[in-house]
N, C-alpha and C positions, 0 to 999 in steps of 0.2 A: 288165837283164830283158827277155825278147820280148815281144811284145805278149800272147801265149797264156799266159804264167805269171802266177801270182797269188800274192800273200804276204800274210801276217798277222804280227802280233806279240802275244806276251803277255806282261806282266812279272808277276813274282810277288812278293810282298813279305812278309816273315817266315816263310818256308818251309822246314821244317829238311830237313839232305841225303836223307833217306828219302822224307819226299815229295814234294820235286821228283822224285827217282828214279820214283815212282809215278805223277806227272804225267806226266813227259815217256816213259815208258812207256806210258801210255794213251793217249795221243796218237798215239804211232806205233802200235799195236794196231789204232785204229779206223781211221786212214789206209790202215792194212793191210787192214783187213776192206771197206773202201768200194773198194778196187781203184784209187788214183790212184797217178800217176807223182809221188812225192814226195819230200823228205827233211826230216828232224827236226833240228834242230842246235842240242845244248845248248849252256849257256853256258861261260865259260870256267873257272867252279867246279866243274864236273863232269867226271870222266873217264868214259871210256867203259867201262873195266873195273868203276867202282862203278855204273854203270848196269845192267850185264851181270850183277853179283853181284845186284843187286834184282830182276831178270828171273829166275834163277834160284832165287830163294827163292819166287815164285809156284808153281812146281812141287810145294812142299813142300804144298800144300794139298790135303786130300783129301777126294773126294766120299764116300767110305767109311769115312774114319778122322776122327780129331778129337779134339782134348781137348775133356773134357767133355761129352760126350754129342755131338760132331762139329762140325761150320761149321753155319752153316746152310745152305748146299748139302746137304750130308749129312742134315740132318735132316727137310729139305723131299722128299730123296729117299726117304728110309728110309720117310716117313708116304706117298708116292706109291705106293710099292712093295706097303706094306701094306694100303691101301686097295684097290689093284687084285687082289691075292691075297682080301682078302674078297669082292671084287664077284664074283671068277671061283668062289668057293666052294673056293678051294685054300689057306686059311690055316696055311701052313706057315712 
């Protein structure tokens, strides 16, 4: 490891495979958002296809759709749109 490289380790206990994939993907997303030159290396218990599969499931969450009245994001967006229309006098 060169002098300008940094590393940290996170150890998880009792985490089910789906939650593990969520954590690994969240770390990757956060590092991507920050814009660092980085690598995220999953442990040997999870293959890349399983992590990719969980990643693909995230796109099934919808801001406008969702079960039982929508996701929390959909409900918040709908409330905001309704409030904005009422404020503008275009309650449609």
